[in-house]
C-alpha positions, 0 to 999 in steps of 0.5 A: 226290092223286097224288104230286108231279110233279117238273118242272125248267125250264131257263131263266128267260127268257120261255119258262121263266117261261111254262112255270112259270106254266102248269105251276102252272095245269094242276096246279091244274086237275087237282088234281096236286101239283107240285114245280117248280124253275127253273135260270137261269145269269144272276143275274136273270130275263129271259133274252135281254132282259138287256143286257150292255154289254161282251160281251167279245171275239168269237172266231170258230172256223173249221174249216180243212176248210170246214165251218160255224164258230161264235163264242165268248168267248175260251177257248171259253167260251159266247157273250155272255150277251145278244145285245141291242144298245143301240138295239134295238127290238122288231119286233113291236107290243106288243099282239101281243108280250105274254103272253095274260093280262098286258098291257104297262103303259098307255102302253107304246110300240107297239114297246118299246125295249130301254132307255128313254132318255134319262133312264131306264135300265130296259128296257121288255121286261125290266121287263115280264118281271120284273113277270110273274115277281114277280106270278106269284110265280115268283122263289122257284122260280128258282136263279140263277147256276146252269148245267145241266151234264148231264141223264141218264135215271134210271129213268122220270125224269131226274138233273140235275147243276148247278153254280154260276156263281159257284163252278164247283166247287160242284155239285148233283144233282136227281132230276126226272120231267120237263124243260122245255128253255126256254133259248132258241135264241140260244146257238150263234152260226152262221158259215156255210161259207165256203171260205178264210175262214181267209185273211181278214186283217180283223176278224170278229164275230158280230152277238151281240157288236154293241152300238154303231155307234161300237164298230166303227171300220172303214172298209169293213164287210161285213154278212152277212145281212139279217134282224133284226140285219143290217138294224138294224146296217146301218141304224145304221152308215149313220145311220138310228138312232132315236137320235143317237149321240155317239162315245166318242172322235172322230167316225167313220163307215164309208166303205162299208157292204156287205150280203150278201143270200143272195138278191139277187133278193128285197127284205129281209124287214124293212127298206127296200130300198137299191136302191129310189130311194124308200128313205130316204137312209140306206138308199141308202148300203148297197151290196147284194151277193150271197152270198160264194163264197170268200176267196182266198189274198190275203184278198180276198172273192169273191162268187158272181157273181165280183165281188171285195170288196177291203180289207174291214176287218170282217165282221159275221156277222148269220147267226143261231144254231144249236140247241144242247142242251149238257146232253143228251149225244149218246152217252147214252140215249136221245139215242144212239139218237134224236139231237136234233142231227144234223149235216150238212156245212152245220152240222157245226162242231167235236165240242164244239159239238154244234149244228145248224140244226134239232132232230130226233126231236121230235113234229109240234108241235115240243114233245115228244121222241118217244122220251121225252115227259118232255122238252119244248122250248118256242119252237123255231120261228123267225118267231113271236111268242115270248111268247104262243106259248110260253105256249100251248105250256106251257098243257096238258102233259097228257102229264105230268099225266093220261092224256088221250086225244088230248092232244099226240098226233101224230094230233092235230097237222096237222104240218109240211105245215100250218105248216112245219118250224122256220120259220113266219111269220104264217100258219103260226103262226096255223094252229099256234096254232089247232090247238094251242088246239083241244086245250085245254078251254074257258076262261071267261077271254077271254084264253085264247079264240081270238086276235081278228082285231085281233091277227092284223091287228096281227101282219101289219101289223108292218112297216107300223106300225114304219115309221109309228112308227119311220121304218124 
């Protein structure tokens, strides 16, 4: 047997757990010994699905020269450890969301909730990931409360430096052959370029800090963005929650809720259109406006059509996240010659954030770093079903284990012309999955065959089913 292959997985969320499970499976198939380690900065598995009741204060960093901003905890510390809000429900049907070989338990709702209320406090999705880690015997591999500080090339492999989140002065060094970056993409909250934003007098927060509608306590709220979190926050503020909220102190509701759409000519992708008379009453309370053009010197928001929004008390930036790989120094080889993060005028924030809207110098699968395929990234695309996709991405790392011709070569990848770049959707994801799965050896396990037509039907009908089950 060949010497043990040393693999480090960064992150013990869904992607990291899938990577560990599949690396073990591939090693067994190829009779390759592996030495696997997982680094997780939290104290348990689950990643993004770990709920943090009090995320702390959201500091908005706005460079005065008119480039993109970002959000952190006070003192520039990394963002809140979870972007989950209290009433979050998945927007993917549970039979679609689950790992291929691990269904949700019988009786799981079509759209699992973050928390099982009113009597239970366990989170369905988090509990599912915890069960997966336990049944796959992955927990002994995880170093919890451990942050990866840097990874540098060391010969043909990598030297990784970690530190304890409990004792920051305690650090360790690890020598590995391969790195799987599975830390997720919700680590650098994005604030778009808004000239004059530093003139705004009200409060600001990124949606990653949102937990309850009662916490906002603002009369006139502007939500920027109308995708998942933006749609949910607007709905909850206007009384469309699936749960009845009771204020911690006194009854409160905003006077006006504005929602800024990047394209006002298009309906929202995930929710009802507030401008449609047939929409529910709560939805018609939302005032749809166009993009922000600038903030004037008096602190008034000026829209691109010239309309003014005075006296806004709170801006909620539901504007997503930038990609960030902080442990890979841009001035060190091989990143210095083939950078992952290439900032432009729309994404450049501050030198210390090193984040951008896409990652560069990856293969057409958006998986391996071109200059050194011993570095792999899982789950980078948007608008995907993360659990089964990352599990498939991790299922055949033959570039590491064996020299198999045709495995993960760019010639074998149809590439962005077929499935787009970092934003997919149902049809592009289906093409990506089919192409990637065609490279795998045939499996006797039905779970690893082509996804059935019923899976794709549920995937496409997600919004319709959600309205039937949840009312929005």
